[in-house]
C-alpha positions as CSV (number, residue, x, y, z in Angstrom):
1,M,65.4,17.4,-20.0
2,T,68.2,16.1,-17.9
3,D,70.0,18.2,-15.2
4,T,73.1,18.4,-17.5
5,I,71.2,19.8,-20.4
6,Y,69.2,22.1,-18.0
7,E,72.3,23.5,-16.5
8,R,73.9,24.0,-19.9
9,V,71.0,26.1,-21.0
10,C,71.0,28.1,-17.8
11,R,74.7,28.9,-18.1
12,R,74.1,30.0,-21.7
13,L,71.3,32.3,-20.7
14,L,73.5,33.7,-17.9
15,R,76.3,34.5,-20.2
16,E,73.9,36.1,-22.7
17,S,72.4,38.3,-19.9
18,G,75.8,39.5,-18.8
19,G,74.9,39.2,-15.2
20,A,72.7,37.5,-12.6
21,A,69.5,36.0,-13.7
22,R,66.3,37.6,-12.6
23,L,65.5,34.8,-10.0
24,A,68.0,33.7,-7.4
25,A,68.0,31.6,-4.3
26,W,70.0,32.0,-1.1
27,V,70.4,28.5,0.4
28,Y,71.9,28.1,3.9
29,E,71.8,26.0,7.1
30,S,71.0,27.6,10.4
31,S,72.0,24.3,12.2
32,S,73.0,20.8,11.4
33,F,69.2,19.9,11.4
34,D,67.6,22.5,9.2
35,R,68.2,23.9,5.7
36,I,66.6,27.1,4.3
37,A,66.1,28.6,0.9
38,I,64.9,32.1,0.1
39,L,63.9,32.7,-3.5
40,Y,64.0,36.3,-4.7
41,D,63.9,38.6,-7.7
42,T,67.3,40.3,-8.2
43,V,65.9,43.0,-10.5
44,A,63.2,44.0,-8.0
45,L,65.8,44.0,-5.1
46,R,68.5,46.0,-6.9
47,P,66.9,49.5,-6.5
48,I,67.0,49.1,-2.7
49,F,70.7,48.7,-2.8
50,D,71.1,51.5,-5.3
51,D,69.2,53.7,-2.8
52,L,71.2,52.4,0.2
53,Y,74.5,53.1,-1.4
54,S,73.6,56.3,-3.1
55,E,75.7,59.4,-2.4
56,Q,72.8,61.0,-0.6
57,R,72.6,58.1,1.9
58,V,76.3,57.6,2.5
59,G,76.9,58.1,6.2
60,A,73.2,58.2,7.0
61,S,71.6,55.7,9.2
62,W,69.5,53.0,7.4
63,N,66.6,51.2,9.0
64,P,66.7,47.6,7.8
65,N,63.0,47.1,8.8
66,V,62.0,49.8,6.3
67,G,64.2,48.1,3.7
68,A,62.6,44.7,4.5
69,R,59.1,46.1,3.9
70,A,60.3,47.5,0.5
71,A,62.1,44.3,-0.3
72,R,59.1,42.1,0.4
73,E,57.9,42.5,-3.2
74,A,61.2,41.0,-4.3
75,I,60.8,37.8,-2.2
76,R,59.2,35.0,-4.2
77,G,59.2,32.5,-1.3
78,K,60.9,30.7,1.5
79,I,61.1,27.1,2.6
80,V,62.6,25.5,5.7
81,I,63.2,21.8,6.0
82,V,64.5,19.7,8.9
83,A,66.1,16.3,9.2
84,P,63.7,13.4,10.1
85,K,63.6,12.3,13.8
86,N,62.5,8.8,12.7
87,P,63.5,6.8,9.5
88,C,60.5,8.1,7.5
89,W,61.9,6.8,4.3
90,G,64.6,9.4,4.7
91,A,62.2,12.3,4.1
92,W,63.0,15.7,5.4
93,E,60.2,17.6,7.1
94,V,58.8,20.8,5.6
95,K,58.6,23.1,8.7
96,M,57.6,26.2,6.8
97,A,56.9,27.1,3.2
98,V,55.5,30.4,1.8
99,A,55.2,31.6,-1.8
100,Q,54.5,35.1,-3.1
101,Q,50.8,35.0,-4.2
102,R,50.6,38.2,-6.2
103,V,53.2,37.4,-8.8
104,D,53.4,34.0,-10.5
105,A,52.0,32.2,-7.4
106,A,51.9,28.7,-8.9
107,E,55.4,28.9,-10.3
108,N,56.7,30.3,-7.0
109,A,55.2,27.4,-5.1
110,R,56.6,24.9,-7.6
111,T,60.1,26.3,-7.3
112,I,60.0,26.7,-3.5
113,Y,59.0,23.0,-3.0
114,G,61.5,22.0,-5.7
115,L,64.3,23.7,-3.7
116,G,63.1,21.7,-0.7
117,Y,63.4,18.4,-2.5
118,A,66.8,19.4,-3.8
119,M,68.1,20.3,-0.3
120,S,67.0,17.1,1.3
121,D,69.6,14.3,1.5
122,E,67.5,11.7,-0.4
123,G,65.4,14.0,-2.5
124,I,62.3,13.1,-0.4
125,L,59.9,15.4,1.5
126,M,57.1,15.0,4.0
127,S,54.8,17.5,5.7
128,D,55.3,18.9,9.2
129,R,54.6,16.1,11.7
130,S,52.7,18.2,14.2
131,S,51.1,21.3,12.5
132,V,49.9,21.8,9.0
133,S,47.9,24.8,7.8
134,L,44.7,24.2,5.7
135,P,46.3,25.7,2.5
136,A,49.3,23.3,3.0
137,K,47.0,20.3,3.6
138,R,45.3,21.1,0.3
139,A,48.7,21.4,-1.5
140,W,49.8,18.0,-0.1
141,M,46.5,16.5,-1.2
142,R,47.1,17.8,-4.8
143,I,50.4,16.0,-4.7
144,F,48.9,12.9,-3.2
145,S,45.9,12.6,-5.5
146,G,47.7,13.9,-8.7
147,K,50.2,11.0,-8.6
148,K,52.9,13.1,-10.3
149,R,55.3,12.2,-7.6
150,R,56.0,8.7,-6.3
151,S,54.7,8.4,-2.7
152,K,55.8,6.1,0.1
153,E,53.5,5.3,3.0
154,F,54.6,5.6,6.6
155,D,54.2,2.9,9.3
156,D,53.1,4.1,12.7
157,V,56.2,4.3,14.8
158,S,54.1,4.7,18.0
159,L,52.7,1.2,17.7
160,P,54.4,-1.8,19.2
161,K,56.6,-3.5,16.6
162,E,54.3,-6.5,16.3
163,Q,51.3,-4.3,15.5
164,R,53.0,-2.3,12.7
165,R,52.1,-2.9,9.0
166,T,55.7,-3.8,8.2
167,P,57.3,-5.0,11.4
168,D,60.4,-6.3,9.7
169,F,61.1,-3.1,7.8
170,P,62.0,-0.1,10.0
171,G,62.7,2.3,7.1
172,D,59.1,3.4,6.9
173,D,58.6,3.9,10.6
174,C,57.5,7.5,11.2
175,K,55.3,9.6,13.4
176,L,51.9,9.8,11.8
177,Y,50.3,13.2,11.5
178,V,47.4,13.8,13.9
179,G,47.5,17.6,14.6
180,S,46.3,19.5,17.5
181,G,42.7,18.4,17.0
182,E,43.6,14.7,17.5
183,T,42.2,13.9,14.0
184,P,42.6,10.3,13.0
185,P,45.5,9.8,10.6
186,E,43.2,8.3,8.0
187,K,41.4,11.7,7.7
188,N,44.6,13.2,6.2
189,P,46.1,10.4,4.1
190,Q,48.2,12.9,2.1
191,L,50.2,13.6,5.3
192,Q,51.0,10.0,6.0
193,H,53.3,9.7,3.0
194,A,56.7,10.8,1.9
195,Y,57.1,12.1,-1.7
196,E,60.1,11.8,-4.0
197,S,61.7,14.4,-6.3
198,Q,61.0,14.3,-10.0
199,G,64.6,14.8,-11.1
200,W,64.7,18.4,-12.2
201,E,65.0,19.9,-8.7
202,A,68.7,19.5,-8.2
203,G,69.5,21.4,-11.4
204,E,67.3,24.2,-10.5
205,L,68.9,24.5,-7.0
206,R,72.3,24.7,-8.6
207,W,71.2,27.3,-11.1
208,L,69.4,29.5,-8.6
209,S,72.3,29.3,-6.2
210,S,74.7,30.2,-8.9
211,S,72.5,33.2,-9.7
212,H,72.7,34.3,-6.1
213,E,76.5,34.1,-6.1
214,T,76.6,36.2,-9.3
215,F,74.3,38.8,-7.7
216,V,76.4,38.9,-4.6
217,A,79.5,39.5,-6.8
218,E,77.8,42.3,-8.7
219,L,76.7,44.0,-5.5
220,S,80.2,43.7,-4.1
221,A,81.7,45.3,-7.2
222,A,79.1,48.0,-7.4
223,T,79.2,49.1,-3.7
224,N,82.8,48.3,-2.9
225,D,81.5,47.3,0.6
226,P,83.1,44.1,2.1
227,F,80.0,43.7,4.3
228,V,77.4,43.9,1.5
229,T,76.8,40.2,1.6
230,R,75.9,40.4,5.2
231,V,73.5,43.3,4.5
232,L,71.9,41.3,1.6
233,H,71.4,38.2,3.8
234,R,69.9,40.2,6.6
235,L,67.6,42.0,4.2
236,L,66.5,38.7,2.6
237,K,65.8,37.2,6.0
238,E,63.7,40.1,7.2
239,A,61.9,40.5,3.9
240,A,61.0,36.8,3.9
241,Q,59.6,37.2,7.4
242,E,57.5,40.1,6.2
243,L,56.2,37.9,3.4
244,W,55.3,35.1,5.8
245,E,53.5,37.5,8.2
246,N,51.6,39.0,5.3
247,E,50.5,35.7,3.8
248,Y,49.9,33.9,7.1
249,P,49.1,36.5,9.8
250,G,49.1,34.9,13.3
251,E,50.9,31.8,12.2
252,D,54.1,30.7,13.9
253,N,57.2,30.6,11.8
254,D,59.2,27.6,12.9
């Protein structure tokens, strides 16, 4: 199914639903070097806004931290990617990725990484170059060994040019993953490659972003609050952080 057909189907489903689709993604940049996507369930999130803007709560203080804990169930995942520091085939680095495990875990993970591929300039991703959790290593290994995505091997940028595998081709030069334990790169071959998109990711990004815009418009109309978008985005950020801390307690969120 091409992106064009995919988007056509999505637009039809959106028209038939009469509003935002159940899943949506807020995609944004926090700097010129990183891009972020938060995937969420609009149906699960809506009751929080109904409560926030109910007549009983008008004028009352609202604790966004309490709202974030309640909204955590609506978050399906979050991914943060950053621009490469070396050529690395043009692959963007996945600095953080988390998917809701209790509801459609496999589908959430697929969509989250799909958004990452779509956000990268060349549609290519690689793992974090300095720290990768054990679950993430396993996920990259499934991609590497499954051969469902085309992979491109890195050349060690730390070596003198004459000692590199492809000294006359700088495009594959990249920092090889070693990790804090100084593990030899060959022990983690899945982390020494870049991986290409499969083609469906860009259409899904546009569809989920469109769903987010529709949901924002619905909230604006329902609440008559010019600042509701700011409230929504703050809630999504804090709820995604709650999800991260729940799924990976003690891990840094870069």
